[in-house]
N, CA, C, O and the ligand as a Tripos MOL2 file, in Angstrom:
@<TRIPOS>MOLECULE
protein
  305   303    77     0     0
PROTEIN
NO_CHARGES

@<TRIPOS>ATOM
      1 N          -2.3640  -35.3920   11.5050 N.3       1 MET1
      2 CA         -2.6310  -34.3010   10.5460 C.3       1 MET1
      3 C          -3.4530  -33.1740   11.1630 C.2       1 MET1
      4 O          -3.4000  -32.0360   10.6960 O.2       1 MET1
      5 N          -4.2130  -33.4890   12.2140 N.am      2 LYS2
      6 CA         -5.0830  -32.4560   12.7950 C.3       2 LYS2
      7 C          -4.3070  -31.2510   13.3090 C.2       2 LYS2
      8 O          -4.7620  -30.1120   13.1980 O.2       2 LYS2
      9 N          -3.1460  -31.5100   13.8650 N.am      3 THR3
     10 CA         -2.3780  -30.3980   14.4280 C.3       3 THR3
     11 C          -1.8020  -29.4860   13.3430 C.2       3 THR3
     12 O          -1.4210  -28.3480   13.6170 O.2       3 THR3
     13 N          -1.7430  -29.9880   12.1310 N.am      4 LEU4
     14 CA         -1.1540  -29.2080   11.0490 C.3       4 LEU4
     15 C          -2.0750  -28.0540   10.6250 C.2       4 LEU4
     16 O          -1.6080  -26.9890   10.2210 O.2       4 LEU4
     17 N          -3.3860  -28.2870   10.7240 N.am      5 ILE5
     18 CA         -4.3330  -27.2890   10.2080 C.3       5 ILE5
     19 C          -4.2570  -25.9400   10.9520 C.2       5 ILE5
     20 O          -4.1590  -24.8950   10.3080 O.2       5 ILE5
     21 N          -4.3020  -25.9460   12.2930 N.am      6 PRO6
     22 CA         -4.1870  -24.6340   12.9620 C.3       6 PRO6
     23 C          -2.8760  -23.9240   12.6340 C.2       6 PRO6
     24 O          -2.8430  -22.6990   12.5150 O.2       6 PRO6
     25 N          -1.8060  -24.6870   12.4910 N.am      7 ALA7
     26 CA         -0.5200  -24.0780   12.1690 C.3       7 ALA7
     27 C          -0.5670  -23.4070   10.8080 C.2       7 ALA7
     28 O          -0.0250  -22.3170   10.6230 O.2       7 ALA7
     29 N          -1.2170  -24.0630    9.8600 N.am      8 LEU8
     30 CA         -1.3360  -23.4850    8.5260 C.3       8 LEU8
     31 C          -2.1920  -22.2210    8.5460 C.2       8 LEU8
     32 O          -1.8810  -21.2280    7.8890 O.2       8 LEU8
     33 N          -3.2770  -22.2850    9.3190 N.am      9 LEU9
     34 CA         -4.1600  -21.1210    9.4320 C.3       9 LEU9
     35 C          -3.4080  -19.9350   10.0140 C.2       9 LEU9
     36 O          -3.5270  -18.8050    9.5420 O.2       9 LEU9
     37 N          -2.6290  -20.2230   11.0500 N.am     10 LEU10
     38 CA         -1.8820  -19.1680   11.7220 C.3      10 LEU10
     39 C          -0.8740  -18.5270   10.7790 C.2      10 LEU10
     40 O          -0.7350  -17.3040   10.7460 O.2      10 LEU10
     41 N          -0.1690  -19.3600   10.0090 N.am     11 SER11
     42 CA          0.8210  -18.7970    9.1000 C.3      11 SER11
     43 C           0.1470  -18.0180    7.9790 C.2      11 SER11
     44 O           0.6940  -17.0310    7.4870 O.2      11 SER11
     45 N          -1.0570  -18.4670    7.5710 N.am     12 ALA12
     46 CA         -1.7790  -17.7320    6.5290 C.3      12 ALA12
     47 C          -2.1940  -16.3570    7.0450 C.2      12 ALA12
     48 O          -2.1310  -15.3650    6.3180 O.2      12 ALA12
     49 N          -2.6180  -16.3090    8.3040 N.am     13 LEU13
     50 CA         -3.0090  -15.0340    8.9050 C.3      13 LEU13
     51 C          -1.8170  -14.1050    9.0420 C.2      13 LEU13
     52 O          -1.9110  -12.9110    8.7590 O.2      13 LEU13
     53 N          -0.7090  -14.6530    9.4720 N.am     14 THR14
     54 CA          0.5020  -13.8560    9.6440 C.3      14 THR14
     55 C           0.9480  -13.2990    8.3020 C.2      14 THR14
     56 O           1.3430  -12.1380    8.1930 O.2      14 THR14
     57 N           0.8770  -14.1520    7.2760 N.am     15 LEU15
     58 CA          1.2750  -13.7260    5.9360 C.3      15 LEU15
     59 C           0.3420  -12.6190    5.4420 C.2      15 LEU15
     60 O           0.7850  -11.6440    4.8360 O.2      15 LEU15
     61 N          -0.9630  -12.7860    5.7110 N.am     16 GLY16
     62 CA         -1.9320  -11.7840    5.2810 C.3      16 GLY16
     63 C          -1.6440  -10.4300    5.9030 C.2      16 GLY16
     64 O          -1.7280   -9.4060    5.2250 O.2      16 GLY16
     65 N          -1.3050  -10.4140    7.1850 N.am     17 THR17
     66 CA         -1.0030   -9.1650    7.8710 C.3      17 THR17
     67 C           0.2610   -8.5340    7.3010 C.2      17 THR17
     68 O           0.3340   -7.3200    7.1110 O.2      17 THR17
     69 N           1.2500   -9.3750    7.0330 N.am     18 ALA18
     70 CA          2.5000   -8.8600    6.4890 C.3      18 ALA18
     71 C           2.2760   -8.2690    5.1060 C.2      18 ALA18
     72 O           2.8520   -7.2370    4.7610 O.2      18 ALA18
     73 N           1.4300   -8.9340    4.3110 N.am     19 LEU19
     74 CA          1.1590   -8.4440    2.9650 C.3      19 LEU19
     75 C           0.4110   -7.1240    2.9860 C.2      19 LEU19
     76 O           0.6180   -6.2680    2.1260 O.2      19 LEU19
     77 N          -0.4620   -6.9630    3.9740 N.am     20 ALA20
     78 CA         -1.2190   -5.7200    4.0650 C.3      20 ALA20
     79 C          -0.2750   -4.5350    4.2640 C.2      20 ALA20
     80 O          -0.5500   -3.4340    3.7860 O.2      20 ALA20
     81 N           0.8280   -4.7580    4.9650 N.am     21 LYS21
     82 CA          1.7440   -3.6560    5.2400 C.3      21 LYS21
     83 C           2.7910   -3.4770    4.1550 C.2      21 LYS21
     84 O           3.2030   -2.3530    3.8680 O.2      21 LYS21
     85 N           3.2240   -4.5750    3.5510 N.am     22 SER22
     86 CA          4.2880   -4.4420    2.5570 C.3      22 SER22
     87 C           3.8030   -4.8150    1.1730 C.2      22 SER22
     88 O           4.6010   -4.9580    0.2470 O.2      22 SER22
     89 N           2.4950   -4.9730    1.0290 N.am     23 GLY23
     90 CA          1.9190   -5.4090   -0.2310 C.3      23 GLY23
     91 C           1.8590   -4.3040   -1.2730 C.2      23 GLY23
     92 O           2.4220   -3.2240   -1.0950 O.2      23 GLY23
     93 N           1.1680   -4.5970   -2.3570 N.am     24 PRO24
     94 CA          1.1090   -3.6190   -3.4480 C.3      24 PRO24
     95 C           0.3880   -2.3480   -3.0260 C.2      24 PRO24
     96 O          -0.4770   -2.3930   -2.1510 O.2      24 PRO24
     97 N           0.7220   -1.2410   -3.6190 N.am     25 PRO25
     98 CA          0.0600    0.0220   -3.2720 C.3      25 PRO25
     99 C          -1.3960    0.0180   -3.7210 C.2      25 PRO25
    100 O          -1.7760   -0.7340   -4.6190 O.2      25 PRO25
    101 N          -2.2070    0.8650   -3.0880 N.am     26 VAL26
    102 CA         -3.6320    0.9310   -3.4240 C.3      26 VAL26
    103 C          -3.8540    1.7440   -4.6960 C.2      26 VAL26
    104 O          -4.9300    1.6860   -5.2920 O.2      26 VAL26
    105 N          -2.8490    2.4950   -5.1100 N.am     27 ASN27
    106 CA         -3.0290    3.3920   -6.2600 C.3      27 ASN27
    107 C          -2.0050    3.1050   -7.3520 C.2      27 ASN27
    108 O          -0.9090    2.6090   -7.0910 O.2      27 ASN27
    109 N          -2.3950    3.4300   -8.5830 N.am     28 ASP28
    110 CA         -1.5100    3.2780   -9.7330 C.3      28 ASP28
    111 C          -0.8890    4.5990  -10.1480 C.2      28 ASP28
    112 O           0.1830    4.6460  -10.7510 O.2      28 ASP28
    113 N          -1.5930    5.6710   -9.8060 N.am     29 LEU29
    114 CA         -1.1380    6.9880  -10.2220 C.3      29 LEU29
    115 C          -0.7750    7.8290   -9.0070 C.2      29 LEU29
    116 O          -1.4440    7.7820   -7.9750 O.2      29 LEU29
    117 N           0.2770    8.5840   -9.1500 N.am     30 CYS30
    118 CA          0.7490    9.4590   -8.0760 C.3      30 CYS30
    119 C          -0.3530   10.4500   -7.6870 C.2      30 CYS30
    120 O          -0.8670   11.1620   -8.5500 O.2      30 CYS30
    121 N          -0.7280   10.5090   -6.3840 N.am     31 PRO31
    122 CA         -1.8030   11.4230   -5.9840 C.3      31 PRO31
    123 C          -1.4040   12.8910   -6.1220 C.2      31 PRO31
    124 O          -2.2730   13.7620   -6.1590 O.2      31 PRO31
    125 N          -0.1220   13.1740   -6.1980 N.am     32 VAL32
    126 CA          0.3290   14.5690   -6.2570 C.3      32 VAL32
    127 C           0.2880   15.0960   -7.6870 C.2      32 VAL32
    128 O          -0.2770   16.1630   -7.9230 O.2      32 VAL32
    129 N           0.8690   14.3820   -8.6450 N.am     33 ASP33
    130 CA          0.9040   14.9000  -10.0160 C.3      33 ASP33
    131 C           0.3250   13.9460  -11.0670 C.2      33 ASP33
    132 O           0.3820   14.2410  -12.2610 O.2      33 ASP33
    133 N          -0.2310   12.8070  -10.6370 N.am     34 GLY34
    134 CA         -0.9420   11.9310  -11.5680 C.3      34 GLY34
    135 C          -0.0660   11.0650  -12.4610 C.2      34 GLY34
    136 O          -0.5700   10.4190  -13.3790 O.2      34 GLY34
    137 N           1.2330   11.0440  -12.2060 N.am     35 LYS35
    138 CA          2.1120   10.1800  -13.0050 C.3      35 LYS35
    139 C           2.0530    8.7450  -12.4930 C.2      35 LYS35
    140 O           1.5830    8.4850  -11.3850 O.2      35 LYS35
    141 N           2.5360    7.8240  -13.3160 N.am     36 ALA36
    142 CA          2.5810    6.4210  -12.9040 C.3      36 ALA36
    143 C           3.5150    6.2800  -11.6960 C.2      36 ALA36
    144 O           4.5890    6.8800  -11.6460 O.2      36 ALA36
    145 N           3.0760    5.4720  -10.7270 N.am     37 VAL37
    146 CA          3.8660    5.3320   -9.5070 C.3      37 VAL37
    147 C           4.9950    4.3190   -9.6840 C.2      37 VAL37
    148 O           4.9500    3.4490  -10.5540 O.2      37 VAL37
    149 N           5.9900    4.4590   -8.8430 N.am     38 ARG38
    150 CA          7.0230    3.4380   -8.7070 C.3      38 ARG38
    151 C           6.9080    2.9250   -7.2790 C.2      38 ARG38
    152 O           6.9820    3.6900   -6.3170 O.2      38 ARG38
    153 N           6.7250    1.6030   -7.1630 N.am     39 ILE39
    154 CA          6.3560    1.0630   -5.8440 C.3      39 ILE39
    155 C           7.4510    1.2030   -4.7960 C.2      39 ILE39
    156 O           7.2020    0.9730   -3.6130 O.2      39 ILE39
    157 N           8.6540    1.5750   -5.2070 N.am     40 ILE40
    158 CA          9.6830    1.7740   -4.1720 C.3      40 ILE40
    159 C           9.4270    3.0500   -3.3780 C.2      40 ILE40
    160 O           9.9380    3.2070   -2.2690 O.2      40 ILE40
    161 N           8.6370    3.9600   -3.9430 N.am     41 TYR41
    162 CA          8.2750    5.1880   -3.2250 C.3      41 TYR41
    163 C           6.8820    5.0210   -2.6720 C.2      41 TYR41
    164 O           5.8960    5.2310   -3.3780 O.2      41 TYR41
    165 N           6.7960    4.6440   -1.4060 N.am     42 ARG42
    166 CA          5.4630    4.4610   -0.8560 C.3      42 ARG42
    167 C           5.4500    4.7270    0.6460 C.2      42 ARG42
    168 O           6.4610    4.6260    1.3420 O.2      42 ARG42
    169 N           4.2520    5.0730    1.1030 N.am     43 ILE43
    170 CA          4.0300    5.3540    2.5190 C.3      43 ILE43
    171 C           2.8650    4.4930    2.9570 C.2      43 ILE43
    172 O           1.8500    4.4070    2.2660 O.2      43 ILE43
    173 N           3.0140    3.8510    4.1150 N.am     44 PHE44
    174 CA          1.8900    3.0870    4.6480 C.3      44 PHE44
    175 C           1.0130    4.0210    5.4650 C.2      44 PHE44
    176 O           1.4490    4.5730    6.4750 O.2      44 PHE44
    177 N          -0.2300    4.1950    5.0190 N.am     45 SER45
    178 CA         -1.1640    5.0550    5.7360 C.3      45 SER45
    179 C          -2.3690    4.2370    6.1390 C.2      45 SER45
    180 O          -2.4360    3.0370    5.8700 O.2      45 SER45
    181 N          -3.3340    4.8970    6.7930 N.am     46 GLU46
    182 CA         -4.5440    4.1740    7.1980 C.3      46 GLU46
    183 C          -5.3500    3.7490    5.9730 C.2      46 GLU46
    184 O          -6.2280    2.8930    6.0770 O.2      46 GLU46
    185 N          -5.0570    4.3410    4.8100 N.am     47 ARG47
    186 CA         -5.7410    3.9500    3.5700 C.3      47 ARG47
    187 C          -5.0120    2.8120    2.8650 C.2      47 ARG47
    188 O          -5.4400    2.3530    1.8060 O.2      47 ARG47
    189 N          -3.9200    2.3630    3.4510 N.am     48 GLY48
    190 CA         -3.1250    1.3120    2.8160 C.3      48 GLY48
    191 C          -1.8170    1.8940    2.3070 C.2      48 GLY48
    192 O          -1.4380    3.0070    2.6720 O.2      48 GLY48
    193 N          -1.1440    1.1520    1.4790 N.am     49 ASN49
    194 CA          0.1100    1.6290    0.9120 C.3      49 ASN49
    195 C          -0.1770    2.6280   -0.2010 C.2      49 ASN49
    196 O          -0.8230    2.3080   -1.1980 O.2      49 ASN49
    197 N           0.3150    3.8300   -0.0070 N.am     50 VAL50
    198 CA          0.1410    4.8510   -1.0320 C.3      50 VAL50
    199 C           1.4730    5.0070   -1.7460 C.2      50 VAL50
    200 O           2.5010    5.2510   -1.1130 O.2      50 VAL50
    201 N           1.4520    4.8670   -3.0600 N.am     51 ALA51
    202 CA          2.6930    4.9310   -3.8280 C.3      51 ALA51
    203 C           2.7860    6.2580   -4.5790 C.2      51 ALA51
    204 O           1.7830    6.9170   -4.8510 O.2      51 ALA51
    205 N           4.0290    6.6240   -4.9030 N.am     52 PHE52
    206 CA          4.2970    7.9080   -5.5550 C.3      52 PHE52
    207 C           5.2760    7.6970   -6.7040 C.2      52 PHE52
    208 O           5.8890    6.6370   -6.8300 O.2      52 PHE52
    209 N           5.4120    8.7300   -7.5460 N.am     53 CYS53
    210 CA          6.3200    8.6000   -8.6800 C.3      53 CYS53
    211 C           7.7490    8.9490   -8.2850 C.2      53 CYS53
    212 O           8.6970    8.5050   -8.9330 O.2      53 CYS53
    213 N           7.9090    9.7330   -7.2410 N.am     54 CYS54
    214 CA          9.2580   10.1620   -6.8560 C.3      54 CYS54
    215 C           9.2620   10.5800   -5.3840 C.2      54 CYS54
    216 O           8.2040   10.7280   -4.7710 O.2      54 CYS54
    217 N          10.4370   10.7660   -4.8330 N.am     55 THR55
    218 CA         10.5410   11.1120   -3.4100 C.3      55 THR55
    219 C           9.9760   12.5020   -3.1280 C.2      55 THR55
    220 O           9.4710   12.7580   -2.0340 O.2      55 THR55
    221 N          10.0590   13.4040   -4.1140 N.am     56 GLU56
    222 CA          9.5180   14.7530   -3.9180 C.3      56 GLU56
    223 C           8.0240   14.7130   -3.6640 C.2      56 GLU56
    224 O           7.5150   15.3590   -2.7490 O.2      56 GLU56
    225 N           7.3240   13.9360   -4.4990 N.am     57 CYS57
    226 CA          5.8740   13.8030   -4.3170 C.3      57 CYS57
    227 C           5.5610   13.1350   -2.9820 C.2      57 CYS57
    228 O           4.6050   13.5010   -2.2990 O.2      57 CYS57
    229 N           6.3740   12.1600   -2.6250 N.am     58 MET58
    230 CA          6.1820   11.4560   -1.3650 C.3      58 MET58
    231 C           6.2600   12.4380   -0.1960 C.2      58 MET58
    232 O           5.4380   12.3930    0.7200 O.2      58 MET58
    233 N           7.2450   13.3140   -0.2380 N.am     59 GLU59
    234 CA          7.4130   14.3100    0.8240 C.3      59 GLU59
    235 C           6.2750   15.3250    0.8040 C.2      59 GLU59
    236 O           5.7710   15.7290    1.8520 O.2      59 GLU59
    237 N           5.8770   15.7330   -0.4020 N.am     60 THR60
    238 CA          4.7810   16.6960   -0.5400 C.3      60 THR60
    239 C           3.5130   16.1350    0.0830 C.2      60 THR60
    240 O           2.8090   16.8120    0.8310 O.2      60 THR60
    241 N           3.2410   14.8660   -0.2500 N.am     61 TRP61
    242 CA          2.0250   14.2320    0.2580 C.3      61 TRP61
    243 C           2.1000   14.0420    1.7650 C.2      61 TRP61
    244 O           1.1170   14.2490    2.4760 O.2      61 TRP61
    245 N           3.2690   13.6490    2.2440 N.am     62 ARG62
    246 CA          3.4340   13.3810    3.6700 C.3      62 ARG62
    247 C           3.1520   14.6300    4.4980 C.2      62 ARG62
    248 O           2.6150   14.5510    5.6030 O.2      62 ARG62
    249 N           3.5260   15.7910    3.9440 N.am     63 LYS63
    250 CA          3.3120   17.0450    4.6650 C.3      63 LYS63
    251 C           1.8450   17.4380    4.6820 C.2      63 LYS63
    252 O           1.3830   18.0850    5.6210 O.2      63 LYS63
    253 N           1.1010   17.0440    3.6320 N.am     64 ASN64
    254 CA         -0.2780   17.4880    3.5200 C.3      64 ASN64
    255 C          -1.1440   16.4450    2.8090 C.2      64 ASN64
    256 O          -1.6130   16.6800    1.6960 O.2      64 ASN64
    257 N          -1.3540   15.2980    3.4510 N.am     65 PRO65
    258 CA         -2.0660   14.2000    2.7750 C.3      65 PRO65
    259 C          -3.5090   14.5470    2.4040 C.2      65 PRO65
    260 O          -4.0450   14.0060    1.4370 O.2      65 PRO65
    261 N          -4.1370   15.4430    3.1630 N.am     66 GLY66
    262 CA         -5.5270   15.7850    2.8890 C.3      66 GLY66
    263 C          -5.7070   16.5290    1.5790 C.2      66 GLY66
    264 O          -6.7940   16.5240    1.0010 O.2      66 GLY66
    265 N          -4.6460   17.1670    1.1100 N.am     67 ARG67
    266 CA         -4.7390   17.9880   -0.0970 C.3      67 ARG67
    267 C          -4.7050   17.1480   -1.3780 C.2      67 ARG67
    268 O          -5.1750   17.5810   -2.4310 O.2      67 ARG67
    269 N          -4.1430   15.9460   -1.2690 N.am     68 TYR68
    270 CA         -4.0050   15.1080   -2.4590 C.3      68 TYR68
    271 C          -4.7160   13.7870   -2.2400 C.2      68 TYR68
    272 O          -4.1060   12.8200   -1.7850 O.2      68 TYR68
    273 N          -6.0230   13.7360   -2.5670 N.am     69 PRO69
    274 CA         -6.7560   12.4860   -2.3370 C.3      69 PRO69
    275 C          -6.1940   11.3420   -3.1720 C.2      69 PRO69
    276 O          -5.8330   11.5140   -4.3370 O.2      69 PRO69
    277 N          -6.1300   10.1740   -2.5460 N.am     70 VAL70
    278 CA         -5.6010    8.9880   -3.2280 C.3      70 VAL70
    279 C          -6.7310    8.3030   -3.9720 C.2      70 VAL70
    280 O          -7.7560    7.9650   -3.3790 O.2      70 VAL70
    281 N          -6.5480    8.0970   -5.2670 N.am     71 LYS71
    282 CA         -7.5550    7.3640   -6.0370 C.3      71 LYS71
    283 C          -7.1580    5.8980   -6.0820 C.2      71 LYS71
    284 O          -6.1700    5.5390   -6.7220 O.2      71 LYS71
    285 N          -7.9300    5.0430   -5.3990 N.am     72 PRO72
    286 CA         -7.5590    3.6200   -5.4080 C.3      72 PRO72
    287 C          -7.6740    3.0430   -6.8070 C.2      72 PRO72
    288 O          -8.5370    3.4200   -7.5990 O.2      72 PRO72
    289 N          -6.7840    2.1290   -7.0730 N.am     73 ARG73
    290 CA         -6.8270    1.3920   -8.3380 C.3      73 ARG73
    291 C          -8.1350    0.6110   -8.4250 C.2      73 ARG73
    292 O          -8.6360    0.1150   -7.4160 O.2      73 ARG73
    293 N          -8.6810    0.5050   -9.6240 N.am     74 ILE74
    294 CA         -9.9160   -0.2640   -9.8060 C.3      74 ILE74
    295 C          -9.5430   -1.7520   -9.8930 C.2      74 ILE74
    296 O          -8.8110   -2.1870  -10.7810 O.2      74 ILE74
    297 N         -10.0850   -2.5120   -8.9230 N.am     75 GLU75
    298 CA         -9.7950   -3.9440   -8.8720 C.3      75 GLU75
    299 C         -10.5940   -4.6830   -9.9410 C.2      75 GLU75
    300 O         -11.7650   -4.3770  -10.1670 O.2      75 GLU75
    301 N          -9.9800   -5.6290  -10.5800 N.am     76 LYS76
    302 CA        -10.6790   -6.3840  -11.6250 C.3      76 LYS76
    303 C         -10.9480   -7.8030  -11.1470 C.2      76 LYS76
    304 O         -11.5300   -8.6020  -11.8810 O.2      76 LYS76
    305 ZN          4.3690   12.3640   -8.3930 Zn       77 ZN77
@<TRIPOS>BOND
     1     1     2 1
     2     2     3 1
     3     3     4 2
     4     3     5 am
     5     5     6 1
     6     6     7 1
     7     7     8 2
     8     7     9 am
     9     9    10 1
    10    10    11 1
    11    11    12 2
    12    11    13 am
    13    13    14 1
    14    14    15 1
    15    15    16 2
    16    15    17 am
    17    17    18 1
    18    18    19 1
    19    19    20 2
    20    19    21 am
    21    21    22 1
    22    22    23 1
    23    23    24 2
    24    23    25 am
    25    25    26 1
    26    26    27 1
    27    27    28 2
    28    27    29 am
    29    29    30 1
    30    30    31 1
    31    31    32 2
    32    31    33 am
    33    33    34 1
    34    34    35 1
    35    35    36 2
    36    35    37 am
    37    37    38 1
    38    38    39 1
    39    39    40 2
    40    39    41 am
    41    41    42 1
    42    42    43 1
    43    43    44 2
    44    43    45 am
    45    45    46 1
    46    46    47 1
    47    47    48 2
    48    47    49 am
    49    49    50 1
    50    50    51 1
    51    51    52 2
    52    51    53 am
    53    53    54 1
    54    54    55 1
    55    55    56 2
    56    55    57 am
    57    57    58 1
    58    58    59 1
    59    59    60 2
    60    59    61 am
    61    61    62 1
    62    62    63 1
    63    63    64 2
    64    63    65 am
    65    65    66 1
    66    66    67 1
    67    67    68 2
    68    67    69 am
    69    69    70 1
    70    70    71 1
    71    71    72 2
    72    71    73 am
    73    73    74 1
    74    74    75 1
    75    75    76 2
    76    75    77 am
    77    77    78 1
    78    78    79 1
    79    79    80 2
    80    79    81 am
    81    81    82 1
    82    82    83 1
    83    83    84 2
    84    83    85 am
    85    85    86 1
    86    86    87 1
    87    87    88 2
    88    87    89 am
    89    89    90 1
    90    90    91 1
    91    91    92 2
    92    91    93 am
    93    93    94 1
    94    94    95 1
    95    95    96 2
    96    95    97 am
    97    97    98 1
    98    98    99 1
    99    99   100 2
   100    99   101 am
   101   101   102 1
   102   102   103 1
   103   103   104 2
   104   103   105 am
   105   105   106 1
   106   106   107 1
   107   107   108 2
   108   107   109 am
   109   109   110 1
   110   110   111 1
   111   111   112 2
   112   111   113 am
   113   113   114 1
   114   114   115 1
   115   115   116 2
   116   115   117 am
   117   117   118 1
   118   118   119 1
   119   119   120 2
   120   119   121 am
   121   121   122 1
   122   122   123 1
   123   123   124 2
   124   123   125 am
   125   125   126 1
   126   126   127 1
   127   127   128 2
   128   127   129 am
   129   129   130 1
   130   130   131 1
   131   131   132 2
   132   131   133 am
   133   133   134 1
   134   134   135 1
   135   135   136 2
   136   135   137 am
   137   137   138 1
   138   138   139 1
   139   139   140 2
   140   139   141 am
   141   141   142 1
   142   142   143 1
   143   143   144 2
   144   143   145 am
   145   145   146 1
   146   146   147 1
   147   147   148 2
   148   147   149 am
   149   149   150 1
   150   150   151 1
   151   151   152 2
   152   151   153 am
   153   153   154 1
   154   154   155 1
   155   155   156 2
   156   155   157 am
   157   157   158 1
   158   158   159 1
   159   159   160 2
   160   159   161 am
   161   161   162 1
   162   162   163 1
   163   163   164 2
   164   163   165 am
   165   165   166 1
   166   166   167 1
   167   167   168 2
   168   167   169 am
   169   169   170 1
   170   170   171 1
   171   171   172 2
   172   171   173 am
   173   173   174 1
   174   174   175 1
   175   175   176 2
   176   175   177 am
   177   177   178 1
   178   178   179 1
   179   179   180 2
   180   179   181 am
   181   181   182 1
   182   182   183 1
   183   183   184 2
   184   183   185 am
   185   185   186 1
   186   186   187 1
   187   187   188 2
   188   187   189 am
   189   189   190 1
   190   190   191 1
   191   191   192 2
   192   191   193 am
   193   193   194 1
   194   194   195 1
   195   195   196 2
   196   195   197 am
   197   197   198 1
   198   198   199 1
   199   199   200 2
   200   199   201 am
   201   201   202 1
   202   202   203 1
   203   203   204 2
   204   203   205 am
   205   205   206 1
   206   206   207 1
   207   207   208 2
   208   207   209 am
   209   209   210 1
   210   210   211 1
   211   211   212 2
   212   211   213 am
   213   213   214 1
   214   214   215 1
   215   215   216 2
   216   215   217 am
   217   217   218 1
   218   218   219 1
   219   219   220 2
   220   219   221 am
   221   221   222 1
   222   222   223 1
   223   223   224 2
   224   223   225 am
   225   225   226 1
   226   226   227 1
   227   227   228 2
   228   227   229 am
   229   229   230 1
   230   230   231 1
   231   231   232 2
   232   231   233 am
   233   233   234 1
   234   234   235 1
   235   235   236 2
   236   235   237 am
   237   237   238 1
   238   238   239 1
   239   239   240 2
   240   239   241 am
   241   241   242 1
   242   242   243 1
   243   243   244 2
   244   243   245 am
   245   245   246 1
   246   246   247 1
   247   247   248 2
   248   247   249 am
   249   249   250 1
   250   250   251 1
   251   251   252 2
   252   251   253 am
   253   253   254 1
   254   254   255 1
   255   255   256 2
   256   255   257 am
   257   257   258 1
   258   258   259 1
   259   259   260 2
   260   259   261 am
   261   261   262 1
   262   262   263 1
   263   263   264 2
   264   263   265 am
   265   265   266 1
   266   266   267 1
   267   267   268 2
   268   267   269 am
   269   269   270 1
   270   270   271 1
   271   271   272 2
   272   271   273 am
   273   273   274 1
   274   274   275 1
   275   275   276 2
   276   275   277 am
   277   277   278 1
   278   278   279 1
   279   279   280 2
   280   279   281 am
   281   281   282 1
   282   282   283 1
   283   283   284 2
   284   283   285 am
   285   285   286 1
   286   286   287 1
   287   287   288 2
   288   287   289 am
   289   289   290 1
   290   290   291 1
   291   291   292 2
   292   291   293 am
   293   293   294 1
   294   294   295 1
   295   295   296 2
   296   295   297 am
   297   297   298 1
   298   298   299 1
   299   299   300 2
   300   299   301 am
   301   301   302 1
   302   302   303 1
   303   303   304 2
@<TRIPOS>SUBSTRUCTURE
     1 MET1         2 RESIDUE 1 A MET
     2 LYS2         6 RESIDUE 1 A LYS
     3 THR3        10 RESIDUE 1 A THR
     4 LEU4        14 RESIDUE 1 A LEU
     5 ILE5        18 RESIDUE 1 A ILE
     6 PRO6        22 RESIDUE 1 A PRO
     7 ALA7        26 RESIDUE 1 A ALA
     8 LEU8        30 RESIDUE 1 A LEU
     9 LEU9        34 RESIDUE 1 A LEU
    10 LEU10       38 RESIDUE 1 A LEU
    11 SER11       42 RESIDUE 1 A SER
    12 ALA12       46 RESIDUE 1 A ALA
    13 LEU13       50 RESIDUE 1 A LEU
    14 THR14       54 RESIDUE 1 A THR
    15 LEU15       58 RESIDUE 1 A LEU
    16 GLY16       62 RESIDUE 1 A GLY
    17 THR17       66 RESIDUE 1 A THR
    18 ALA18       70 RESIDUE 1 A ALA
    19 LEU19       74 RESIDUE 1 A LEU
    20 ALA20       78 RESIDUE 1 A ALA
    21 LYS21       82 RESIDUE 1 A LYS
    22 SER22       86 RESIDUE 1 A SER
    23 GLY23       90 RESIDUE 1 A GLY
    24 PRO24       94 RESIDUE 1 A PRO
    25 PRO25       98 RESIDUE 1 A PRO
    26 VAL26      102 RESIDUE 1 A VAL
    27 ASN27      106 RESIDUE 1 A ASN
    28 ASP28      110 RESIDUE 1 A ASP
    29 LEU29      114 RESIDUE 1 A LEU
    30 CYS30      118 RESIDUE 1 A CYS
    31 PRO31      122 RESIDUE 1 A PRO
    32 VAL32      126 RESIDUE 1 A VAL
    33 ASP33      130 RESIDUE 1 A ASP
    34 GLY34      134 RESIDUE 1 A GLY
    35 LYS35      138 RESIDUE 1 A LYS
    36 ALA36      142 RESIDUE 1 A ALA
    37 VAL37      146 RESIDUE 1 A VAL
    38 ARG38      150 RESIDUE 1 A ARG
    39 ILE39      154 RESIDUE 1 A ILE
    40 ILE40      158 RESIDUE 1 A ILE
    41 TYR41      162 RESIDUE 1 A TYR
    42 ARG42      166 RESIDUE 1 A ARG
    43 ILE43      170 RESIDUE 1 A ILE
    44 PHE44      174 RESIDUE 1 A PHE
    45 SER45      178 RESIDUE 1 A SER
    46 GLU46      182 RESIDUE 1 A GLU
    47 ARG47      186 RESIDUE 1 A ARG
    48 GLY48      190 RESIDUE 1 A GLY
    49 ASN49      194 RESIDUE 1 A ASN
    50 VAL50      198 RESIDUE 1 A VAL
    51 ALA51      202 RESIDUE 1 A ALA
    52 PHE52      206 RESIDUE 1 A PHE
    53 CYS53      210 RESIDUE 1 A CYS
    54 CYS54      214 RESIDUE 1 A CYS
    55 THR55      218 RESIDUE 1 A THR
    56 GLU56      222 RESIDUE 1 A GLU
    57 CYS57      226 RESIDUE 1 A CYS
    58 MET58      230 RESIDUE 1 A MET
    59 GLU59      234 RESIDUE 1 A GLU
    60 THR60      238 RESIDUE 1 A THR
    61 TRP61      242 RESIDUE 1 A TRP
    62 ARG62      246 RESIDUE 1 A ARG
    63 LYS63      250 RESIDUE 1 A LYS
    64 ASN64      254 RESIDUE 1 A ASN
    65 PRO65      258 RESIDUE 1 A PRO
    66 GLY66      262 RESIDUE 1 A GLY
    67 ARG67      266 RESIDUE 1 A ARG
    68 TYR68      270 RESIDUE 1 A TYR
    69 PRO69      274 RESIDUE 1 A PRO
    70 VAL70      278 RESIDUE 1 A VAL
    71 LYS71      282 RESIDUE 1 A LYS
    72 PRO72      286 RESIDUE 1 A PRO
    73 ARG73      290 RESIDUE 1 A ARG
    74 ILE74      294 RESIDUE 1 A ILE
    75 GLU75      298 RESIDUE 1 A GLU
    76 LYS76      302 RESIDUE 1 A LYS
    77 ZN77       305 GROUP 0 **** ****
């Protein structure tokens, strides 16, 4: 059983990394126009996954991310 533990730890770490990149977005509201986001529209940035309400907002933000600050969802 001893050999099983490192393997489990490794897979947990790998899963954690994968979730960080493809996991839920950090925001609930579109940073561009404040509408509810749809998670299919998202960009992975250094702030995490940023989600948008539509592809137009996604493109707008991508061109000028500094102009539209992302408000992270409040964790409960
Ligand atoms: Zn939007």
